[in-house]
N, C-alpha and C positions, 0 to 999 in steps of 0.2 A: 069400185075399189081399184086403186092404183098403187100396188105394192112396188116399192123401189129398193134398190141396194145403194148404199153410200159407204165408200171406204172411210174408215175412221182411224186416224193415226194419232197416237198420243204418247207422251213420255211417262213411264212408270218405273217401278222398282226394277233395276237391272238393265234398263235400256228403253228403246223405242218399240212400240207395238202397232201392228196394223190389223185391226179388226174390221168387221163388216156390219154395218147397221142396216137392218131390214125392217120395213114397216110401211103402213099406209099413212102417208102424211095428211090425208084428208079425213082421217078417222078421229082426229082429236086426241085427247089424253087417254092412254091405255096402260094396262099393266106392262111391265118390262120383264123380259126373260134373257138371262145369259145362256148362250148355247156353247158348251165346251166340246170341241171335236175329239175324235180319237187320236191315237198317237201320231198319225200322219200330219196333224195340224189342220188349219182351216183350208177348205177346198169346196168345190162345187156341190158335193153331196150335202155339206153343212148349210150352204147358202139356200139350196132347194128346201131343206128341212125347215130353215128359218122362214121361208116364204109360206110354207104350210102353217106354221105357227101364226104368222102375221094374218093369214086368212081366217084364223080362229079368234083374232081380236087382240093380238099382242104386238108390242114393239120388241125386236130381238137384236141383241148384240152377239154376233158370232165371234167368239173371243180368241184372240191370238195370245197363247201363253208362252210361246217360244221366243218371239221377237221378230221384228220386221226383217224380211228376207230369209228367215229360217223356215223352210218348208221341205218336207221329206218327199222323195219320189218313190221310195220303197221301204220295206220293213227294216232293213239293216240301218239305213240312215235315220229312220224314225226312232228306232230303239236307242240310238246314241243321243238324239235330242231328248227323248223321254227320260233317260237316265240322268242327263244333265239337269233336267227340271226337278225330278223327284229326290235327287241326292241332298237338296237343301229344302226341306219341307217348310221351314220358316219363311224363306224367300218366296217359295211357291205360294204360301198363304197370302203373303203381301201382294203378290201379283194378282191373285184372284180377287182380293178385296179392292185393288186399284181398278180392275175391270168393272166391278160392281159400282164403284163411284162414277165411272164413265157412263155406265148405263143409266144411273139415276139422274145424271145431268143432261142426258140426251133429250132432244126435242120430242114432246108428245109422250114422255114416259111419266107415269105416276110414281114418283120416287118412294112413296109409302107402300107400293104394291109391286114388289119385284120377286123374282124367283130364278131358278136355274135348272137346266137339264144338261146331261152330258153322257157321252158314249165312250166306253172303254176307259182310257186315261181320263177322258172328260167326266166319266162317272166318279172316278176318284176325286176329281176337282170339286164336284158337287158336294160330296161328303166332307171333304176338307174345308170347303167354304162354310158349311154348316158347323163343323167343329170349331171354326174360328169365332163363332158367335155372331156371324154376319147377320145383318137385318134383312133377311129375306123371308117371305111367307112360306115358301116350300121349295123342295128340290127333288128332282127325279134322276136316278142313276140307272142307265142301261148297261148291262154287263160291265159294271165298274170293277174296281179293285179296292179291297176293304181294309188293308193294313193301316193301323193308326200311326200318327207321327210319334216321335220320341218324347215330345213335350205335352203337358196337360192341355186338354181342351178348354176353351172358354165355355160359358153357359150357352147351350144350344137352344135356340128358339124356333128354328125352322122345322116344319113338318117334312117328312121324308118318305118317298116311295122308291124302293129298290127293286128293279126288274132284273131277275137273275136266271141264267141258264144253269139248271141243277148239275149238269155235267161240265161246267166251266172248270178247266184244269187250273186256271189262275186263281180261282177262289173255290176250293173244295168245301164240302159241308162244314168242316170245323171253322173255316174262315167266315162263312156265312152266319153260323151260330154265334161266333165271336162278335160279329158286328151287331147282331140282335141283342146280345148281352150288353154291349157297350151303349147302344142307344137306349135300352131299357133303363140301365143304371143312370143315364143322363136325363131321364124323364122325357125323352123325345116322343112325339106322336109319330110313330113309324109304321110302315107296311113293307113286307118283303113278298113279292110275287115270284115264285120259282116255277120255271117252265121245264117239264120233264123231257128227257131225251134231247136236251138242248145244250150247246156248248157256248164258248166265248164268241162274241162278235155276231150274235144272231140277228141283229138289225141290218148288217152291212151286206148290200147286194154284192155278189161275187165272192164273198167269204165262204170257205168250205162249210162253215157252221151256220150259214144263213138259214133261218127258219121262217117261212111265210107265216105260219100260225103264231109263233112267238112274237114276231115283228108286229103283226096286226093286233094281237091281244095286248101287247105291252104298250103300243101307241094309244089304243083305246083307254087303257088304264091310266096312262099319263094325262091324256086329254081330260078325262073325268076328274082326276086328282087336281089338275091346275084350275079347272072350272070351280071346284069346291073351295080351294084355298083362296081364290080371288073373289068369291061370291060376296 
């Protein structure tokens, strides 16, 4: 196995984007995964996680949703970039779908078998991609954010796994129950795994809310979920 990283630059809605394509070129055609990072944007942590996915049998596009050259070095800068992204949810939706088009066209990706995972803001991206009616088999949100856009959803076809810290201050119980109601009304095949005594950002090393147990359990749940939807 020879997993490689390839910088992938493309023009999309709102500008130029610089993502990272990760996979084993010798493995032939495999399912494709979009990996949406947290609010800091693409970074080494995401590339390493993509390599873990590649070792499990996937081609991965670590997705740049801010734009080429827009990378945060700390929370304050990241918050500004995040607010710019989410203030126009329709444009955000178009950016996410453009990234999916890039993944489907990438070498060695089975365009009929794609999915998405995301962390924090990236979890919000996964859910919004599903809300857009995107042709993905499944999506996994890790400590995402659940508020719906102001416009109606398209018909949702993706199966969803939501890995949630029950004490996440960004998504209190009412928000989590609201997401469950939304997905139920839409007829989505959904799961919510809630981890007790766990806050926001529980997968992120160095985060005050990092939880070894929730991180391990959620990754196992995600791995099993992806294996099932691509079976």
